[in-house]
Every structure is written in structure tokens, then in C-alpha cells.
N, CA, C and O atoms as a GROMACS GRO file, in nm:
protein
  452
    1MET      N    1  -0.759   0.447   1.747
    1MET     CA    2  -0.638   0.529   1.688
    1MET      C    3  -0.663   0.487   1.532
    1MET      O    4  -0.700   0.370   1.518
    2SER      N    5  -0.648   0.565   1.410
    2SER     CA    6  -0.658   0.524   1.291
    2SER      C    7  -0.534   0.496   1.229
    2SER      O    8  -0.447   0.583   1.237
    3LEU      N    9  -0.508   0.386   1.165
    3LEU     CA   10  -0.353   0.340   1.099
    3LEU      C   11  -0.341   0.462   1.023
    3LEU      O   12  -0.230   0.512   1.034
    4ILE      N   13  -0.426   0.528   0.947
    4ILE     CA   14  -0.432   0.597   0.814
    4ILE      C   15  -0.468   0.736   0.844
    4ILE      O   16  -0.586   0.761   0.867
    5THR      N   17  -0.379   0.830   0.846
    5THR     CA   18  -0.454   0.938   0.874
    5THR      C   19  -0.533   1.017   0.759
    5THR      O   20  -0.514   0.994   0.639
    6ASN      N   21  -0.634   1.124   0.812
    6ASN     CA   22  -0.733   1.188   0.678
    6ASN      C   23  -0.644   1.215   0.577
    6ASN      O   24  -0.684   1.184   0.465
    7GLU      N   25  -0.531   1.264   0.586
    7GLU     CA   26  -0.465   1.327   0.460
    7GLU      C   27  -0.405   1.212   0.370
    7GLU      O   28  -0.401   1.216   0.247
    8GLN      N   29  -0.363   1.114   0.445
    8GLN     CA   30  -0.317   1.004   0.377
    8GLN      C   31  -0.420   0.929   0.310
    8GLN      O   32  -0.397   0.883   0.198
    9ARG      N   33  -0.545   0.910   0.373
    9ARG     CA   34  -0.682   0.852   0.324
    9ARG      C   35  -0.712   0.930   0.178
    9ARG      O   36  -0.730   0.872   0.071
   10LYS      N   37  -0.713   1.041   0.194
   10LYS     CA   38  -0.755   1.134   0.072
   10LYS      C   39  -0.663   1.128  -0.033
   10LYS      O   40  -0.706   1.138  -0.148
   11GLN      N   41  -0.530   1.113  -0.011
   11GLN     CA   42  -0.419   1.110  -0.123
   11GLN      C   43  -0.476   0.957  -0.193
   11GLN      O   44  -0.520   0.948  -0.307
   12LEU      N   45  -0.463   0.835  -0.089
   12LEU     CA   46  -0.514   0.712  -0.151
   12LEU      C   47  -0.588   0.738  -0.249
   12LEU      O   48  -0.557   0.727  -0.367
   13LEU      N   49  -0.716   0.784  -0.196
   13LEU     CA   50  -0.817   0.774  -0.266
   13LEU      C   51  -0.822   0.860  -0.372
   13LEU      O   52  -0.906   0.831  -0.457
   14ARG      N   53  -0.743   0.978  -0.397
   14ARG     CA   54  -0.709   1.046  -0.519
   14ARG      C   55  -0.680   0.940  -0.626
   14ARG      O   56  -0.740   0.909  -0.728
   15ASN      N   57  -0.553   0.888  -0.560
   15ASN     CA   58  -0.464   0.804  -0.687
   15ASN      C   59  -0.549   0.694  -0.724
   15ASN      O   60  -0.522   0.638  -0.829
   16GLY      N   61  -0.661   0.649  -0.648
   16GLY     CA   62  -0.720   0.531  -0.668
   16GLY      C   63  -0.833   0.581  -0.781
   16GLY      O   64  -0.862   0.518  -0.883
   17LYS      N   65  -0.883   0.694  -0.744
   17LYS     CA   66  -0.953   0.750  -0.855
   17LYS      C   67  -0.911   0.800  -0.986
   17LYS      O   68  -0.980   0.799  -1.087
   18PHE      N   69  -0.796   0.844  -0.974
   18PHE     CA   70  -0.727   0.888  -1.105
   18PHE      C   71  -0.702   0.742  -1.183
   18PHE      O   72  -0.744   0.728  -1.298
   19ASN      N   73  -0.647   0.660  -1.131
   19ASN     CA   74  -0.616   0.549  -1.243
   19ASN      C   75  -0.750   0.492  -1.264
   19ASN      O   76  -0.763   0.446  -1.378
   20ALA      N   77  -0.866   0.481  -1.179
   20ALA     CA   78  -0.982   0.405  -1.229
   20ALA      C   79  -1.037   0.517  -1.342
   20ALA      O   80  -1.090   0.472  -1.444
   21PHE      N   81  -1.026   0.641  -1.327
   21PHE     CA   82  -1.043   0.717  -1.472
   21PHE      C   83  -0.951   0.662  -1.558
   21PHE      O   84  -1.008   0.609  -1.654
   22ARG      N   85  -0.817   0.652  -1.564
   22ARG     CA   86  -0.730   0.602  -1.672
   22ARG      C   87  -0.781   0.459  -1.738
   22ARG      O   88  -0.780   0.434  -1.859
   23ARG      N   89  -0.823   0.378  -1.645
   23ARG     CA   90  -0.863   0.230  -1.693
   23ARG      C   91  -0.977   0.244  -1.779
   23ARG      O   92  -0.998   0.173  -1.878
   24ASP      N   93  -1.065   0.357  -1.729
   24ASP     CA   94  -1.173   0.374  -1.804
   24ASP      C   95  -1.163   0.426  -1.949
   24ASP      O   96  -1.243   0.403  -2.039
   25ARG      N   97  -1.057   0.495  -1.956
   25ARG     CA   98  -1.001   0.551  -2.065
   25ARG      C   99  -0.943   0.464  -2.147
   25ARG      O  100  -0.934   0.493  -2.266
   26GLY      N  101  -0.890   0.336  -2.094
   26GLY     CA  102  -0.812   0.241  -2.183
   26GLY      C  103  -0.662   0.269  -2.170
   26GLY      O  104  -0.582   0.198  -2.231
   27GLU      N  105  -0.614   0.389  -2.079
   27GLU     CA  106  -0.502   0.417  -2.076
   27GLU      C  107  -0.421   0.345  -1.945
   27GLU      O  108  -0.480   0.298  -1.848
   28PHE      N  109  -0.281   0.345  -1.963
   28PHE     CA  110  -0.237   0.281  -1.866
   28PHE      C  111  -0.261   0.348  -1.724
   28PHE      O  112  -0.307   0.461  -1.708
   29GLU      N  113  -0.217   0.248  -1.612
   29GLU     CA  114  -0.215   0.328  -1.492
   29GLU      C  115  -0.102   0.380  -1.449
   29GLU      O  116  -0.002   0.347  -1.513
   30ILE      N  117  -0.084   0.470  -1.335
   30ILE     CA  118   0.012   0.511  -1.284
   30ILE      C  119   0.083   0.438  -1.171
   30ILE      O  120   0.032   0.408  -1.063
   31ASP      N  121   0.183   0.417  -1.202
   31ASP     CA  122   0.265   0.326  -1.077
   31ASP      C  123   0.302   0.416  -0.972
   31ASP      O  124   0.418   0.456  -0.967
   32TYR      N  125   0.203   0.457  -0.872
   32TYR     CA  126   0.259   0.556  -0.763
   32TYR      C  127   0.333   0.506  -0.663
   32TYR      O  128   0.342   0.387  -0.632
   33LYS      N  129   0.393   0.612  -0.604
   33LYS     CA  130   0.491   0.592  -0.485
   33LYS      C  131   0.386   0.548  -0.366
   33LYS      O  132   0.271   0.585  -0.388
   34PRO      N  133   0.404   0.484  -0.259
   34PRO     CA  134   0.350   0.457  -0.140
   34PRO      C  135   0.288   0.564  -0.100
   34PRO      O  136   0.332   0.676  -0.122
   35VAL      N  137   0.182   0.541  -0.040
   35VAL     CA  138   0.128   0.700   0.046
   35VAL      C  139   0.162   0.679   0.199
   35VAL      O  140   0.175   0.768   0.282
   36VAL      N  141   0.174   0.526   0.220
   36VAL     CA  142   0.190   0.479   0.377
   36VAL      C  143   0.222   0.355   0.401
   36VAL      O  144   0.175   0.258   0.343
   37LYS      N  145   0.328   0.354   0.514
   37LYS     CA  146   0.372   0.210   0.529
   37LYS      C  147   0.325   0.198   0.671
   37LYS      O  148   0.323   0.290   0.753
   38LEU      N  149   0.282   0.056   0.692
   38LEU     CA  150   0.253  -0.041   0.776
   38LEU      C  151   0.312  -0.144   0.808
   38LEU      O  152   0.347  -0.220   0.718
   39TYR      N  153   0.340  -0.175   0.943
   39TYR     CA  154   0.431  -0.290   0.990
   39TYR      C  155   0.370  -0.325   1.144
   39TYR      O  156   0.289  -0.264   1.214
   40VAL      N  157   0.439  -0.442   1.162
   40VAL     CA  158   0.402  -0.513   1.272
   40VAL      C  159   0.553  -0.553   1.357
   40VAL      O  160   0.632  -0.643   1.331
   41PRO      N  161   0.559  -0.442   1.473
   41PRO     CA  162   0.707  -0.475   1.522
   41PRO      C  163   0.752  -0.626   1.570
   41PRO      O  164   0.675  -0.699   1.633
   42GLY      N  165   0.883  -0.662   1.534
   42GLY     CA  166   0.904  -0.773   1.568
   42GLY      C  167   0.871  -0.884   1.492
   42GLY      O  168   0.894  -1.000   1.526
   43GLN      N  169   0.800  -0.836   1.351
   43GLN     CA  170   0.766  -0.927   1.246
   43GLN      C  171   0.796  -0.899   1.092
   43GLN      O  172   0.789  -0.780   1.061
   44PRO      N  173   0.820  -0.963   1.020
   44PRO     CA  174   0.859  -0.932   0.882
   44PRO      C  175   0.731  -0.851   0.815
   44PRO      O  176   0.751  -0.810   0.701
   45TRP      N  177   0.619  -0.828   0.867
   45TRP     CA  178   0.530  -0.765   0.810
   45TRP      C  179   0.522  -0.640   0.757
   45TRP      O  180   0.539  -0.550   0.839
   46ILE      N  181   0.500  -0.605   0.633
   46ILE     CA  182   0.518  -0.485   0.574
   46ILE      C  183   0.393  -0.447   0.486
   46ILE      O  184   0.360  -0.547   0.421
   47TRP      N  185   0.322  -0.355   0.464
   47TRP     CA  186   0.216  -0.298   0.374
   47TRP      C  187   0.271  -0.142   0.333
   47TRP      O  188   0.290  -0.046   0.406
   48LEU      N  189   0.286  -0.156   0.197
   48LEU     CA  190   0.310  -0.021   0.135
   48LEU      C  191   0.179  -0.019   0.063
   48LEU      O  192   0.133  -0.110  -0.006
   49LEU      N  193   0.118   0.112   0.094
   49LEU     CA  194  -0.005   0.125   0.029
   49LEU      C  195  -0.002   0.251  -0.066
   49LEU      O  196   0.040   0.358  -0.022
   50GLY      N  197  -0.050   0.239  -0.198
   50GLY     CA  198  -0.035   0.328  -0.299
   50GLY      C  199  -0.166   0.382  -0.338
   50GLY      O  200  -0.160   0.478  -0.414
   51GLU      N  201  -0.298   0.338  -0.298
   51GLU     CA  202  -0.399   0.388  -0.341
   51GLU      C  203  -0.518   0.309  -0.275
   51GLU      O  204  -0.483   0.223  -0.194
   52ILE      N  205  -0.682   0.328  -0.301
   52ILE     CA  206  -0.786   0.299  -0.239
   52ILE      C  207  -0.877   0.300  -0.365
   52ILE      O  208  -0.883   0.386  -0.452
   53ASN      N  209  -0.946   0.184  -0.356
   53ASN     CA  210  -1.039   0.146  -0.462
   53ASN      C  211  -1.155   0.235  -0.442
   53ASN      O  212  -1.207   0.213  -0.333
   54PRO      N  213  -1.220   0.340  -0.520
   54PRO     CA  214  -1.291   0.459  -0.495
   54PRO      C  215  -1.416   0.378  -0.517
   54PRO      O  216  -1.521   0.426  -0.474
   55ASP      N  217  -1.419   0.254  -0.581
   55ASP     CA  218  -1.596   0.198  -0.550
   55ASP      C  219  -1.572   0.064  -0.440
   55ASP      O  220  -1.655  -0.027  -0.436
   56GLU      N  221  -1.482   0.064  -0.374
   56GLU     CA  222  -1.479  -0.042  -0.269
   56GLU      C  223  -1.376   0.012  -0.178
   56GLU      O  224  -1.265  -0.043  -0.180
   57ARG      N  225  -1.395   0.106  -0.104
   57ARG     CA  226  -1.316   0.200  -0.020
   57ARG      C  227  -1.252   0.107   0.130
   57ARG      O  228  -1.196   0.152   0.229
   58ASP      N  229  -1.281  -0.011   0.102
   58ASP     CA  230  -1.206  -0.110   0.215
   58ASP      C  231  -1.079  -0.140   0.153
   58ASP      O  232  -0.975  -0.155   0.217
   59GLN      N  233  -1.092  -0.150   0.007
   59GLN     CA  234  -0.969  -0.217  -0.065
   59GLN      C  235  -0.863  -0.121  -0.088
   59GLN      O  236  -0.880  -0.020  -0.158
   60ALA      N  237  -0.768  -0.148  -0.038
   60ALA     CA  238  -0.636  -0.079  -0.084
   60ALA      C  239  -0.534  -0.136  -0.160
   60ALA      O  240  -0.496  -0.248  -0.129
   61TYR      N  241  -0.483  -0.078  -0.255
   61TYR     CA  242  -0.386  -0.148  -0.352
   61TYR      C  243  -0.243  -0.113  -0.299
   61TYR      O  244  -0.207   0.004  -0.284
   62GLY      N  245  -0.173  -0.208  -0.273
   62GLY     CA  246  -0.010  -0.173  -0.265
   62GLY      C  247   0.070  -0.309  -0.281
   62GLY      O  248   0.034  -0.404  -0.352
   63LEU      N  249   0.174  -0.304  -0.210
   63LEU     CA  250   0.274  -0.415  -0.194
   63LEU      C  251   0.266  -0.412  -0.068
   63LEU      O  252   0.253  -0.315   0.006
   64TRP      N  253   0.281  -0.578  -0.032
   64TRP     CA  254   0.265  -0.624   0.104
   64TRP      C  255   0.315  -0.756   0.116
   64TRP      O  256   0.303  -0.839   0.026
   65ASP      N  257   0.374  -0.778   0.231
   65ASP     CA  258   0.431  -0.928   0.306
   65ASP      C  259   0.392  -0.932   0.426
   65ASP      O  260   0.426  -0.859   0.519
   66ALA      N  261   0.293  -1.052   0.424
   66ALA     CA  262   0.267  -1.098   0.572
   66ALA      C  263   0.317  -1.229   0.590
   66ALA      O  264   0.235  -1.320   0.605
   67GLY      N  265   0.447  -1.254   0.593
   67GLY     CA  266   0.507  -1.364   0.621
   67GLY      C  267   0.530  -1.471   0.507
   67GLY      O  268   0.587  -1.577   0.534
   68ARG      N  269   0.486  -1.444   0.384
   68ARG     CA  270   0.464  -1.572   0.280
   68ARG      C  271   0.544  -1.494   0.159
   68ARG      O  272   0.546  -1.561   0.056
   69GLY      N  273   0.611  -1.367   0.148
   69GLY     CA  274   0.672  -1.304   0.044
   69GLY      C  275   0.612  -1.222  -0.015
   69GLY      O  276   0.490  -1.229   0.002
   70PRO      N  277   0.651  -1.132  -0.088
   70PRO     CA  278   0.613  -1.009  -0.121
   70PRO      C  279   0.467  -1.010  -0.228
   70PRO      O  280   0.465  -1.114  -0.295
   71PHE      N  281   0.387  -0.947  -0.247
   71PHE     CA  282   0.268  -0.944  -0.315
   71PHE      C  283   0.229  -0.842  -0.353
   71PHE      O  284   0.190  -0.769  -0.262
   72LEU      N  285   0.218  -0.788  -0.491
   72LEU     CA  286   0.152  -0.681  -0.520
   72LEU      C  287  -0.012  -0.688  -0.560
   72LEU      O  288  -0.046  -0.748  -0.662
   73GLY      N  289  -0.081  -0.643  -0.497
   73GLY     CA  290  -0.212  -0.664  -0.532
   73GLY      C  291  -0.302  -0.580  -0.403
   73GLY      O  292  -0.245  -0.499  -0.329
   74THR      N  293  -0.435  -0.610  -0.391
   74THR     CA  294  -0.525  -0.550  -0.290
   74THR      C  295  -0.535  -0.624  -0.137
   74THR      O  296  -0.500  -0.739  -0.111
   75THR      N  297  -0.584  -0.539  -0.058
   75THR     CA  298  -0.569  -0.574   0.081
   75THR      C  299  -0.688  -0.510   0.162
   75THR      O  300  -0.712  -0.389   0.159
   76SER      N  301  -0.757  -0.598   0.234
   76SER     CA  302  -0.870  -0.533   0.328
   76SER      C  303  -0.813  -0.424   0.438
   76SER      O  304  -0.750  -0.460   0.537
   77LEU      N  305  -0.843  -0.281   0.408
   77LEU     CA  306  -0.810  -0.199   0.540
   77LEU      C  307  -0.872  -0.262   0.649
   77LEU      O  308  -0.793  -0.297   0.736
   78PHE      N  309  -1.006  -0.292   0.672
   78PHE     CA  310  -1.071  -0.343   0.787
   78PHE      C  311  -1.002  -0.436   0.831
   78PHE      O  312  -0.990  -0.434   0.953
   79GLU      N  313  -0.941  -0.536   0.767
   79GLU     CA  314  -0.891  -0.691   0.832
   79GLU      C  315  -0.726  -0.611   0.845
   79GLU      O  316  -0.653  -0.678   0.918
   80LEU      N  317  -0.672  -0.512   0.800
   80LEU     CA  318  -0.566  -0.455   0.848
   80LEU      C  319  -0.563  -0.402   0.990
   80LEU      O  320  -0.467  -0.409   1.066
   81GLY      N  321  -0.698  -0.340   1.021
   81GLY     CA  322  -0.706  -0.282   1.143
   81GLY      C  323  -0.739  -0.380   1.254
   81GLY      O  324  -0.752  -0.338   1.369
   82LEU      N  325  -0.752  -0.497   1.227
   82LEU     CA  326  -0.771  -0.623   1.330
   82LEU      C  327  -0.653  -0.680   1.364
   82LEU      O  328  -0.652  -0.757   1.460
   83ILE      N  329  -0.543  -0.653   1.297
   83ILE     CA  330  -0.398  -0.712   1.312
   83ILE      C  331  -0.359  -0.673   1.466
   83ILE      O  332  -0.382  -0.556   1.497
   84ARG      N  333  -0.314  -0.738   1.543
   84ARG     CA  334  -0.261  -0.685   1.680
   84ARG      C  335  -0.117  -0.636   1.636
   84ARG      O  336  -0.039  -0.689   1.556
   85ASP      N  337  -0.107  -0.531   1.702
   85ASP     CA  338   0.015  -0.443   1.711
   85ASP      C  339   0.034  -0.354   1.577
   85ASP      O  340   0.132  -0.281   1.567
   86ILE      N  341  -0.052  -0.362   1.488
   86ILE     CA  342  -0.004  -0.297   1.353
   86ILE      C  343  -0.005  -0.166   1.362
   86ILE      O  344  -0.103  -0.103   1.402
   87ARG      N  345   0.127  -0.104   1.320
   87ARG     CA  346   0.143   0.060   1.334
   87ARG      C  347   0.210   0.111   1.203
   87ARG      O  348   0.281   0.044   1.127
   88SER      N  349   0.177   0.233   1.193
   88SER     CA  350   0.212   0.326   1.067
   88SER      C  351   0.332   0.392   1.108
   88SER      O  352   0.347   0.450   1.216
   89ASP      N  353   0.430   0.378   1.001
   89ASP     CA  354   0.555   0.430   1.008
   89ASP      C  355   0.564   0.549   0.944
   89ASP      O  356   0.588   0.567   0.824
   90ASN      N  357   0.536   0.670   1.071
   90ASN     CA  358   0.515   0.794   1.032
   90ASN      C  359   0.651   0.875   0.996
   90ASN      O  360   0.644   0.997   0.990
   91ARG      N  361   0.761   0.815   0.976
   91ARG     CA  362   0.861   0.839   0.933
   91ARG      C  363   0.927   0.812   0.776
   91ARG      O  364   1.028   0.854   0.720
   92PHE      N  365   0.834   0.733   0.741
   92PHE     CA  366   0.874   0.649   0.616
   92PHE      C  367   0.865   0.771   0.522
   92PHE      O  368   0.779   0.854   0.549
   93VAL      N  369   0.937   0.791   0.423
   93VAL     CA  370   0.956   0.853   0.307
   93VAL      C  371   0.976   0.774   0.193
   93VAL      O  372   1.080   0.708   0.187
   94PRO      N  373   0.884   0.769   0.090
   94PRO     CA  374   0.927   0.686  -0.019
   94PRO      C  375   1.005   0.741  -0.130
   94PRO      O  376   0.997   0.858  -0.167
   95MET      N  377   1.102   0.624  -0.197
   95MET     CA  378   1.185   0.655  -0.246
   95MET      C  379   1.170   0.609  -0.409
   95MET      O  380   1.241   0.649  -0.502
   96MET      N  381   1.064   0.518  -0.415
   96MET     CA  382   1.089   0.477  -0.548
   96MET      C  383   0.891   0.447  -0.569
   96MET      O  384   0.808   0.499  -0.495
   97SER      N  385   0.864   0.364  -0.671
   97SER     CA  386   0.733   0.352  -0.690
   97SER      C  387   0.714   0.204  -0.636
   97SER      O  388   0.807   0.128  -0.609
   98LEU      N  389   0.574   0.175  -0.625
   98LEU     CA  390   0.534   0.060  -0.567
   98LEU      C  391   0.611  -0.071  -0.660
   98LEU      O  392   0.678  -0.160  -0.607
   99GLU      N  393   0.585  -0.061  -0.806
   99GLU     CA  394   0.650  -0.160  -0.867
   99GLU      C  395   0.809  -0.202  -0.881
   99GLU      O  396   0.854  -0.312  -0.911
  100ALA      N  397   0.880  -0.082  -0.851
  100ALA     CA  398   0.997  -0.082  -0.803
  100ALA      C  399   1.053  -0.138  -0.694
  100ALA      O  400   1.158  -0.203  -0.692
  101TYR      N  401   0.949  -0.100  -0.563
  101TYR     CA  402   0.973  -0.182  -0.440
  101TYR      C  403   0.946  -0.316  -0.472
  101TYR      O  404   1.016  -0.402  -0.420
  102PHE      N  405   0.859  -0.345  -0.548
  102PHE     CA  406   0.822  -0.515  -0.546
  102PHE      C  407   0.945  -0.550  -0.649
  102PHE      O  408   0.978  -0.665  -0.623
  103ALA      N  409   1.003  -0.512  -0.727
  103ALA     CA  410   1.123  -0.557  -0.817
  103ALA      C  411   1.242  -0.586  -0.702
  103ALA      O  412   1.302  -0.692  -0.688
  104ASP      N  413   1.260  -0.455  -0.618
  104ASP     CA  414   1.354  -0.497  -0.503
  104ASP      C  415   1.329  -0.620  -0.418
  104ASP      O  416   1.412  -0.708  -0.392
  105ALA      N  417   1.189  -0.612  -0.373
  105ALA     CA  418   1.184  -0.710  -0.262
  105ALA      C  419   1.175  -0.830  -0.334
  105ALA      O  420   1.176  -0.927  -0.258
  106TYR      N  421   1.164  -0.868  -0.493
  106TYR     CA  422   1.160  -0.996  -0.519
  106TYR      C  423   1.342  -1.048  -0.532
  106TYR      O  424   1.388  -1.162  -0.530
  107VAL      N  425   1.392  -0.953  -0.543
  107VAL     CA  426   1.550  -0.985  -0.558
  107VAL      C  427   1.588  -0.996  -0.420
  107VAL      O  428   1.688  -1.068  -0.409
  108ASN      N  429   1.536  -0.943  -0.290
  108ASN     CA  430   1.599  -0.943  -0.174
  108ASN      C  431   1.494  -1.024  -0.104
  108ASN      O  432   1.504  -1.023   0.018
  109GLY      N  433   1.426  -1.073  -0.140
  109GLY     CA  434   1.305  -1.190  -0.090
  109GLY      C  435   1.236  -1.114   0.019
  109GLY      O  436   1.168  -1.190   0.089
  110ARG      N  437   1.232  -0.997   0.053
  110ARG     CA  438   1.139  -0.951   0.136
  110ARG      C  439   1.151  -0.774   0.089
  110ARG      O  440   1.227  -0.723   0.007
  111ILE      N  441   1.042  -0.709   0.179
  111ILE     CA  442   1.018  -0.568   0.132
  111ILE      C  443   1.132  -0.470   0.199
  111ILE      O  444   1.137  -0.460   0.322
  112VAL      N  445   1.208  -0.410   0.129
  112VAL     CA  446   1.289  -0.326   0.220
  112VAL      C  447   1.241  -0.164   0.221
  112VAL      O  448   1.292  -0.104   0.126
  113ALA      N  449   1.178  -0.099   0.284
  113ALA     CA  450   1.153   0.041   0.304
  113ALA      C  451   1.160   0.088   0.427
  113ALA      O  452   1.139   0.207   0.449
   0.00000   0.00000   0.00000
């Protein structure tokens, strides 16, 4: 079973391609809302992913906390797939952008999504 649906993967890749295009033109990147939320039941571990790097499709950009505090950056999709009991929250509806979630997590000390 895949953690990310085909439609989510397509959206993550579209977001990544568009931001790569903007970077190449010297423009500011778009601060997307997360496309997918992953978590581990019984643990405070959460990943909110907003885009996939079109040149390294194993690398996803987003906000995550694997027990050491919130971090905005890249993570390996392959490594996420190796985490025991990791799940996708199919009911997750993003309410704000990744950077807004990060600012909120900084205040709260954890990701609230």
C-alpha cells in the first residue's frame, strides 16, 4: 500500500515543478498548502508534504516533526515508507500554508494539523 495516492503524487510534483520554474527565473517560490499529512499513531510524528523535487523524485519538501521539534525542509519518501506503522490521514484538509503551519508549530512546540 502506498502512503501517497497517485493524485497526491501528481499534485506534489506539479507544485515542485512550478517552484523549480520560479527559482530558475529568480522569482519567489510559492508557499503551498500541504497536499498530504502522514503520521504515526501513538507518536508525535507528523509530516505535512507540499511538493516533490522534480529532479530528485524521492525528495519531498514540507514540514515534519519526528520527535525533535518541527523542521521545514526535505525528507526522503523512500525512508518514510520504511517507518513502521506510518499512515496517511485521508481526512486531512489543509487550512494554511506550510510556513504558516511552521510558525504555528514554533509557538506550540509541535505541529497541530
